[in-house]
C-alpha positions in Angstrom: 72.7 59.1 81.1 69.7 57.2 79.8 68.1 54.5 82.0 67.1 51.2 80.3 65.1 48.4 82.0 65.6 45.0 80.5 62.7 42.6 81.2 63.2 38.9 80.3 62.7 35.7 82.3 65.9 34.3 80.8 69.0 35.6 82.7 71.2 34.9 79.7 69.1 37.1 77.4 69.2 40.0 80.0 72.9 39.6 80.2 73.3 39.6 76.4 71.3 42.8 76.1 73.2 44.4 78.9 76.6 43.5 77.3 75.3 44.8 74.0 74.4 48.1 75.6 77.7 48.6 77.5 79.1 50.6 74.6 76.5 53.3 75.2 76.0 55.7 78.0 73.2 53.8 79.7 72.2 52.8 83.3 70.9 49.3 83.1 68.1 47.9 85.3 66.8 44.3 85.1 63.6 42.5 85.9 62.7 38.8 85.4 58.9 39.2 85.0 56.1 41.7 84.3 55.2 42.3 88.0 58.8 43.2 88.9 59.1 45.3 85.7 56.1 47.4 86.7 57.5 47.9 90.2 60.9 49.0 88.9 59.3 51.2 86.2 57.2 53.0 88.8 60.1 53.7 91.2 62.9 54.3 88.7 61.0 55.8 85.6 63.4 54.5 83.0 63.7 56.2 79.6 63.2 52.8 77.8 62.0 49.3 78.6 63.0 46.3 76.5 60.1 44.0 77.3 60.0 40.3 76.6 56.6 39.1 75.5 56.5 35.5 76.8 57.2 35.3 80.5 56.1 32.8 83.2 53.3 33.7 85.6 50.0 35.4 85.1 51.3 38.5 83.3 53.0 38.4 79.9 54.9 41.4 78.3 51.8 42.6 76.5 49.8 42.9 79.7 52.7 44.6 81.6 53.0 47.1 78.8 49.3 47.8 78.8 49.4 48.5 82.5 52.5 50.8 82.2 51.0 52.7 79.2 47.7 53.2 81.1 49.4 54.7 84.2 49.9 58.5 84.0 53.3 58.1 85.8 54.7 55.6 83.4 52.8 56.1 80.1 55.6 58.2 78.5 58.3 55.5 79.0 59.3 54.1 75.6 58.7 50.3 75.4 60.2 48.0 72.8 58.7 44.5 72.8 61.4 41.8 72.4 60.3 38.3 71.5 61.1 35.1 69.7 57.6 35.2 68.2 57.9 36.8 64.8 54.3 36.2 63.5 52.6 39.2 62.0 49.7 39.0 64.5 52.2 39.2 67.4 54.0 42.1 65.8 50.7 44.0 65.3 49.7 43.3 68.9 53.2 44.5 70.1 53.0 47.7 68.1 49.4 48.3 69.4 50.6 48.3 73.1 54.3 49.2 72.8 56.4 51.7 70.8 58.3 49.2 68.7 58.8 45.4 68.2 62.0 43.4 67.9 62.5 39.7 67.2 65.0 37.4 68.8 67.6 36.3 67.9 68.9 39.7 67.2 72.2 41.2 66.1 73.8 43.5 68.6 74.2 46.2 66.0 70.5 46.0 65.1 69.5 46.2 68.8 71.7 49.3 69.3 70.2 51.0 66.3 66.7 50.2 67.4 67.3 51.6 70.9 68.9 54.8 69.5 65.9 55.3 67.2 63.4 54.9 70.1 65.4 57.1 72.5 65.6 60.2 70.2 
């Protein structure tokens, strides 16, 4: 069973992603901000993190991803950036730090396909 960490400050987005993934064989973890995501990633070592870009506090998703990718214990975790910001500059930045980039709103089928691609 693959372990997926959903990181988003909006509970309804985390719930929507979780409901979307219920059809697969996944263990779902959740975090509401970058600091909590790093803590969970270090202790649980998920196979994939779906990371929101814009979150409250001092750490956005880009920074949390950089920290995880620079840590030897967590650098192999696949990270898909998920954001409402679809500008090309944001996409490029997301692909520089993470493994893929996905824009909200999303269709459940597109999200499942993206996750399957990343987890192969």
